[in-house]
Every structure is written in structure tokens, then in C-alpha cells.
N, C-alpha and C positions, 0 to 999 in steps of 0.2 A: 410462366415465363419461358420463352423459347431460348434455349441455350444451345450453343454452337461448340462442338468439340473440334479443336483445330489440331489435327495430327500431322506435324510438319517436320521437314528434313533440313535442320540447319548446317552450315559449314562453320566448324570451330573458328573462332576468333573473327569472323566476318560480320561485325556487328552492323554495320551499314546494310550489307545484302541481306542478313537475316531480318533486320527490321522491315526492309522493303518487301520482303516475301511475306512476313507476317501481316502487314498492312493490306497486301493483296488478298490473304486468306480472310482477313477481318471483312473487306468488301464482300467476299463469296458468302460469308456468315450474314451479313446485313442483307444482302438480296434474297437470301432464304428466310428472311424474317426475325433473325435472332436479335435480342436485345442484350445478351450477354455472351461473349467468347471467352474460352478456356484454352490457354496455349500451355506447352510442356515446361518443365524445370529448366531453369537458365536457358531460355529460348534464345535471347539475343546472342549468347555466346556458343550454343551447341555445346554438348556434353560428351566427355568430359574436357573442361578447357585446361586442366591442369596448370602448369606454371605460368600460362598467359595471365592468371588471376594476379601474379605477383607484378605485372606490369601497371603501374598506376595510370600511365596515360590511357589504356584501355579501360579502366575502371571509371576515369572521368569522360571517355568517349561515351560509355553505356549512357550516362546522364543525358548527353546531347541526343543519342539517338531516341530515348525515351521521350524527349521533349518533341523531337520530330514526329514520332509515332503519335503521341497525344494529340498534336495540331492536325493530323490527318484524319482523326476519327470524328464522325458526326455526332452532334448531341444526341442523347437518348441510347448511345451503345456503350457498354462497358466491356473492359477486357481485364481478365485476371491472367497473368503471365509470370513465369519464374525470372528473377532478376538477382543479381549481386547487389547486397546493401552494404555499403561502406560505412563504419561508424568509427571516427577517431582513426586508430591505426589498424583496425580490425575489419574483417568482412563477414557477413551473414549470408547463407543461402536462403534468398527470400522470394516473397511474392507480392507483386505490385498490382493495385487495382489502377487501370489507366483509363481515363475518360477524356472528353473533349477538352483540350488545353490544359490538362492537369494529370498528375499521377502521384500515388503514395504507396509506400511499402505497408502492407497490411498483415503480413504473416513472415515468421522466420522459422526455417527447418530446425526441428528440435532433436531428432535423431540422425546423426552423421556417421554414415557407414565407413568403416575402416577395415575391410576385409576383402579378400579376392582382388578385384580390379580397382576398388574404390579407396581413396585416400583423402577423404573430405576434411578430416581433422588437421591435415597439413594447412588447410587454407582458411577454414571457416569457424567461427565460434558457434555454440549451440544456441538455438532459441530456448527460452526457459518458461514459456507460458502457452496455454491454449490459445488458438487463433480462429475468430470468427468475425463475420460482418454481416450487416442488414444491408441488403441491396433492393433498390425499388423497381418494380416494373413500369417503365415510362407511361404506357398507356392507361393502366389502371391504377397506378400508384401504390399497388399491393407490395407489401414487403416480404422479402424471403430471406430467412436467416441461414448463412452458409458456414459450416464449419470448414476450415481450410487446413489442409496439410500438404506436405511435399514428400514425394516418393517413400523414403524410408519410414517415414511417421506412420505409414499404414501397416508395415511389417511388425506388427505386435499381436499378442492376443490378450484376452482379458484375465489370463491366469499368469501373466508375466509377473516373475518374482525377483528379477534382478534389479540393480540400481538405477536403471535408466528409466526415465519418464515414460508413460504411457499416453501418447497424444490423442488417442481415441477415447480411452476412459475419461481423460481430462475434460472432453468436451461434453460429456453426459449432462453435467448440470446446466449447460447453456442451451439444451434442448434445440440443436439445429434442425433445420427442415430438410437439408441436404448437405452431404458431405462431398467436398472436392478433394481430389488427390492429383497434383500436377507432377509427373514423373519424367524420368529420363532412366529408364530400367532397360539393361541390355537383354537381348534374347538368350535364352537358355532352353534347353529340350525339357519340356514340362514345366516350365516357368509360369506359363499363362494359367494354366490350372492353380498354381499356387496363388497368383494374383487373384483370381476369382474367390478362391477360398477365403482370403484374408478380407476381401471386400464384403463377402457374405457375412463374416463375423462382425465386421464393423457396422454394416446395415442393421443386423440384428440386435447389436448392442446399444446403437443410437437411434433405432427405430425410424430411420430415414433412408433414402435412396443414396448411392454412392456414384459420383461420377470420377472415373479413372481416364487421364488424359496422358499418353505418352509419347515420347519422342519416336520418330521413325528414321532410318537411314544408317549407313555404315561411317563410323568415324575410326580411322585407324584399324586396330583389331576388333574394336567392338561392333556389333551390329544391333540396332534398336528396332525392334519388330513392330512397334505402334500397337496394334490390336487393343486400342483404347475401347472403352465399353461404359455402359450405364447399367447399375445393378439396382433392382427394386428393393425395396424394404424386406420383401418375403424372400430375397435371394434369388429371384428369376432375373435372368439376362434379358434387358430390355432393348438394348442397342449394343452391336458389336461392330467396330470399325475394321477395316482390312488389315490383313498381314502384309507388312514390308511396302505399303503404298502410303504416300501422302493423301490425306482426305479431311474433308470438313463437313461434318453431318450434324444434323440438329435433333434436339429431343426437348419435348415439352414438359415443364415441370408438374404439370396436371395430367401427365400421360396416364396415370392410374384411372382416371375418370373418362378417358377417351382412347380408343384405338386408332383415331385418324393418323396420328404420326407415324403409324407403322407402314402406312402407305407411302409416305415421303422417305422414310429411312429404313428399309428392311435391313434386318440382320441377315448377313450372308451365312451360308452352311459351314460348319467348322471343318477345316482342312485336316487331313491326315497328318501325323507327326512328320512322315518323310515329304509330304509336300510342303509343309511349312519349313522343314530344314532346307528343302531345294530353293524355296523362295528367299529365304534370308542369306543363304550363300550367294544367290545370285546378286541380290541387292548389296551385300558386303563387298563382292568384287566389282561391281559397277561403281559404287561410290569411292571405294579406294582408288580405283583408276581415275576417275573423273576429277575428284577432288585434289588428287596429287598431280594432275595435268597430264595424264596419259590418255590417248586416243586410241592406242593399238597395244596388243599384247603378244607375247611370243612365248612358245612352250616347247619342250622336246616331247615327240610322241615316240613311245618305245613298243607299243602293241599291248601294253599291260593295261589293267584296270584303272590304276591310279591316274595315269596321264589321260586315259580316254574320259574319265569323269571330269577332269579338270577342263579338257578341251570342250565338253558339251556346256559347262559352266560358263567358260569364257565366251562361247557364242551366244548363249543365253543373255549374259550381261552386256555385251560389247557390240554383237553382231558379227556375222561370219566374216564379212569384209574387213574387220578391224582384227582379225585372229590369223596369226602365221605360225606354222608349226615345222619343226626340223626333225628329220629322221636320220639317226646316227649309228647306223649298224656297225658292229665290230665282228671279228671272225666267229665269235660265240653267239651271235644273234641267229635266231632261227629263221628260217625262210618264211614261216607263218607270221613271226612278229612284224616283219617288214611289211608283208601284204595286209595283215590286220590292221596296222596303222594307216597305210595307204588307202585302205577302204573306208576307215572312220574318217579321215580327212575329206575324203570325197563325199561321203553321207552328209557332213557338216558343211561342205562347201567352203572350206578353209584352204589357204594356199599351203603348200607343203614342199620342202625341199629335201633332197636324199644326199647326204654328206657322210659317205663311209669314213670311219676313223682308223683303218688298218695302217695306212700308210704314216699317219702321225704316231700311232703306236710303235711302229717300227723305228721312227726318227727319236723318239723318246728313249726307247730301248738302248739305240745306238749312243745316244748321248749321256745317258746314265751308266754304260757299261764300264767306263774308266773309273768312275768314283765309286761303283759298287763292286768292281770286279767281276761283273757278269750282268745280265739283264735283270730288271726287276722281278721278284718272285711273289707268289701268295697274295697276301692281301694288298701288298704295295702294287702289284700289277693290276690288281681288281681296281683299286681306288685310282690308279693313274687313268684308267679307261673313263671312269666317272668324271675325273678333272678335266680331261680332253673335251669331253661333252659339255662340260659347264664352261669352259673357257669359250668354245665355239659359241655358245648361246649367249654369253655375255658379250662377246664381240658384236654378234648380230644385233642384239638390243641396243647397245652403245651406239652402233653406227646408224640404227634407224629410229631411235628414240622410243623403243618399245618397252613396255613393263614386262620383265620376265616373270613368269609364274612357276614358282617350285611346285612340284607334283607329289611330294612325299606326303605320307599319312602319319596318324598319332602314333601307332604301333611301331612305326620305323624311328620316329624321333624319341620315343620312350626308351627304347633299348639300344639306340645308337646304330641301327641298321641303314646308315645313310653316310654320304661323304662330304665332309668339309670341303668347301671350294670345288665341289662337283655337283651331285645331284640337289645338294641343298642350296644351290646358288639361287638367287630370285630376289624380286621385290616384294612378294606377298606368297605366303603358304596357303594356298586356297582351302585344302582339305587336310591341313595340318592339325585340326582338331577332331577329325573323324578317325576311329580305329579302323583297322582293315576290314574287319566284319561290318562296319557301318558303310564303307565304302561300297562293298558288295551289296548291301541292302538298298543303298539309294540307287545304285546303277541299275538293280534289278527292277526297283520302282520305275524308274526313267524309261525302261524298254517295256513296261506293263501299260495296259489300257488305262491304268488309274491315272497316269501322268498327262493323258491327252489334252485336258484344259491347260495345263502349265506349259507344255510344249508349243500349243498354238500361241499362248501369250508371250513365249519367249522367242518366237520365230524359229523354232525347230521344226521345220514343215516337213522333212524327210518322213516318208511313210515307213511304216514298219519298225523293227528295232533301230535304235541308234547305236548302241554300244555293241549288240550283236552276241550271239552264243559263242563264237570263237574267242571273243575276249573274256566273257563272263565266266567261261567254264575253263580257262586255262589256269593251270597251276601257277601260283605266284613265283617269279624268278627275276633276279637283277640280271641274268645271262652276262655275267662276268668271267666265266669259266665253263668248260664243256659240261652240258647236262646239269646246270646248276638249278637248285630249287630253294626257295626261302626256307623251306623246311629242313634243309641240311644244316642251317646255321640256328635256327629258331624253333620254339615249340609251334606245332599248328595253331594258327589264328584263332580257332574256336577255343582252344585252350588258354592262349596267351592273352586274349583281349579281355577276358573276365577278370583274371588276375591284375592287369595293368588297370582296369577301371576302379578296382578296389583300392589299389595302391596309390593312383594318381588323384581320382576324383573324390574318393570317400575316405582319405586320409588313413586307410587301413595300414597296420604294421605287419611284417611278414609273420611275427609270433601269432597274431590275431587270425591271419588266414590259415595258418598250420594248425592252430587249435580248432578252428572251424571244420577241419577235416581236409584241407588241400594238401597235396604232395610236397613233402618238406623240400625235397631236393629240387623241384621244379620251382617252388616259390622263392627258395634262396637264389637259384641261378636267375630268375627274371629280376628279383631285387638287385642283384649285383649289377646286372646289365642296366638297369634304371639309373642307379647311382654313378657308374662310370660314364655314362653319357651326357652329365650335366654340361661339361666344357662344350660340347657339340651344340646344345640347346641354347647355351648362351650367344651363339654366334649364328643362330638361325634367323631366316626372314620372318617378319611379322605373320603370326598365325591367326586367322579368322575364328574367333571365340563362338562356339556354339553349345559348349558343355558347360558343366557347373564349375570345372577348373581345367584351363588349357595351359600350354607351355606359352605363356606370355607374361603380361605385367601382374597377374595374379599368382603366378608361380615364382617364387622367391627362395629357391634353394641354393646353398653355397656349392662352390665347385669342389673345393678342398674340405673334406668333412668326414669326421669319424662316425656320424650318427646314422 
């Protein structure tokens, strides 16, 4: 049987639009000779639909769209797709078999994730039995037994000892000839290797190949990388769909007996981690803008590494003509910062305007002097500069209908080295899940020969370095007072970031870090900064999630806390 993996990019809640796109993908699959198509989890809804699932009218509309989809399919073609199954007052996360003029739910998700960004137990009941079907190949009438799972159902191992069911082990007695997993699994660094490991374990346990079909696209803070694949019983990767792209590719269920399919659907070479990180950030930014109705974007360019990287990502995602930048030097801005920002804008081909803020600073100082008994001083004066810039950016974004991009990184958000209503202003924090050291690494990759292929695909046609040595080698500084450096207020980033990674992403406690040999005073200082900045993070722009734990819906810390 020729089977099509349909890796598609739905818009959350657009059931009619997603159905129409899926029907088009099915036609591609049929043209390629497929008799069975596989589409991702909750494909008509997009993932995660969150409280849209509470709208009964949308649940009813899904039934209508499934009927339309079934009527559009030709005889002899079957589609397995993720759906919502309403039963009385409850919902299941299910899988439907859709054929010419008919459809039925054939599987229910058994393991409902309720950690990190997932909250499925808020909406769904768990399925309670293993799911499988026999499906016939139309031309030969040969029958193929498929084991059916949805996303989290694969994230088990045969040594699982907790009280949850093991959907893979439960299928063993049914002897499936092929295991299907329809997923909506968001990107995380290193996550694809986990998926491959789990699929290999399932293939070995069930002694059959595994087909994993994942959603692709950006939905709010989450980015779905696709990376669908077919894994042989041996654990060998037989087919790999691309990262961060919609794709329809076919695989023959008797592929182990013939290699001809490899000429039709060659597996691409594996990307480096930094290349994949670049791809998903570009995808996340592009989809956030387009799905929210923005055609253009605005950002402040400071001559620093963070805004430089965000500018490159914006051009790759939206095109140079759709990106505008604002340079807002103060009396403390170095001449090099202004010239570096201008040079970057010219290399990227983006419009830029120079708006010095010294006169605005003077006006604020004069206006506040009567109330304060003098001009603002210290941190108040520094934050005032950031808030002036934030106000200017918001004014232009409002006037021109642009998406304002916040340029802060994860290190700054973690320790509060950022200004509410200032540099935190924006509709999207593009690199808010990259520590400062990650920002430097990704920027260095972008300026290296290794990025040539992605630069060409992204329309970054400037020859030579994009960001440039002047920015890459500059000591990080907010430039809000004379000769200021980030290291005046924070530990050096190579010391700070590993501690933050342990505290934020690995749930380590200060005591664990100290007991492991880390400097006690440094750990306690960083821990206090992290805790005290919670009120700022609660008001931050949405952060594109690329790590195992970002400052977003998966980070649920109280603001007032003694813990």
C-alpha cells in the first residue's frame, strides 16, 4: 500500500480553511499514487485549540466539515486524521477514518499530556483501550492491520511502571503490521532525537514499522517543526520529511522488499541543531505575523547582537521590504553602535529612521523635576530612556499597523535585566527563549559558510557576514549610562547562562547547584534575581518557544511567593 504522510500547517479554529487545505493535500497524495493518507492530530482545528473546544458550535461545525471532506474524496482513497469526538457532554481527542461519503472515529487518545504547555485534561477524557483497524489496499484487496496512536501515546517505554496505560504494549497481542502515530508535537531543541528513540523502541516491541506524522507551523508561542518520518522495524530511518515546511510524501508499505520508493521520496540530510533552530524561529515569526493579520514588522536597532539577530530573522520571515527599523540613540550611545546599526540595516536592505531621544529625555527630566525635587537619577533615569524608546516604537507601530518585535533574550527575561513598558514592548518576543550565549552562537552560525543554504532560501542575499564582527565582538551593553556594560550588573553570560538553564529548564534548586560545586554566593544571587523578576515576565510579550521550558504558558510561577 502506498501511504501519504501529510505534514500540514493549520490555522487554529479555521475548520473550513483547514478542511479545504487538507482536501488539496489529499489530491496531491492521490496524484502520487497513494491509497491511504495520514494527517496530524486535531488537523481540522489546529493545535492547541485550547478553549475553542468549549464552543459547542465549533464542535458541531467539525461534523459538517468532515461531511464535506468525505464527499470530496474519491472512491478507493482513505484518510486517517485527528478529530474531536463528542460523546454526550464529553470530548475525546480522536482519530477518524474518512472515506468517500462516510467517516467514523476509530481511535481515542489514551495518554493526555498535562505538563509544560499541554493542558489536555482540561478538555478531553482518556481513551481506555488499544486501537487498531484493518484497511484494504483497493487494487489488490490485501489487508493491512494498523495500530493507531495519537501523539503522547507513543511517549512511553516498555519498562513503564506508573499507573498510566502503555498504549504500545497494549497493541502487542493484536500484532499490527504498521504503527501509526498522528501528532501535534511542538519543537524543542533535541526533541526529534527523542521521537526517533521512542519510535525505534515501539518498532522493536511491536516488530513493525512506525509512521509518525507531525503538524508543522507556528501557533502563538508554539512552533511545530514537522519532521515526520517512517521508521523500519530495524530502527532504520526510511523516510524523513523536512523541518519547518508543509510537505506531502509517500511511502510504500512493502518498501523493505524494494528500494524504488527511495528514488521518489529521498530523505534529506539532517540539519545541524543551529540550522534547525534558525528554521523554526523563521517559521514561528512568519506564522505569528501572518496568522495574526500583520504584513509588516518594526523593531528598534541598537547596534547590539540581540536586535541584529531579530532583524535578520524578520527579513527571512517577512522579506526586507516588509521590515522597518528605528535607531534611537541617546547621549550615552556610542558612535559605533549607531554606525553598526545603520550598516546592518543597509546589508539587510531594510528601511531605517534615525530618531535621537536626547530632547525627549530633557523634556521628561524637566517635567518630572517638580514632582521629584530634581531630575530622575540612577535606575529611574536609565529606565526612562528605555521607556521613551518603547513609546516611540509603539507609536509608529500603531500608526502604520506593524507588528512590533521585542528583541530581548531569555537571560534578560530571567534576571529582570529589561524594562517594563520599554524594551519589553512588543507583540512578539522572537528570541525570548534563547539565552544570551545561544544568541551569540546562532548569530555566529548565520555569519558562517554553514548558513549559506538557509540564507539563500531566506532571501538573505548579501554576500559575506550579515551581522558582522563589529557587532559579534562587541561587549554587551544597554548603553543607558556612560561606559555601561552588562557585566557591571550581571555575572558574565558564560557563567550566568548555565546556572539559568539548570534553574529554569531543568527545575534545579539552588541547593542542588551549590551541592554540585557551584559558587554559593553566585547561585543565591542569580536565584534572587530570577524570583524577583516574575512580575515582569507576567507582562512580557509572547515568547517563541524553542527550549524544554520557556517563559510562557508552560512557566506557571506565582509572583508573590516564599518558595
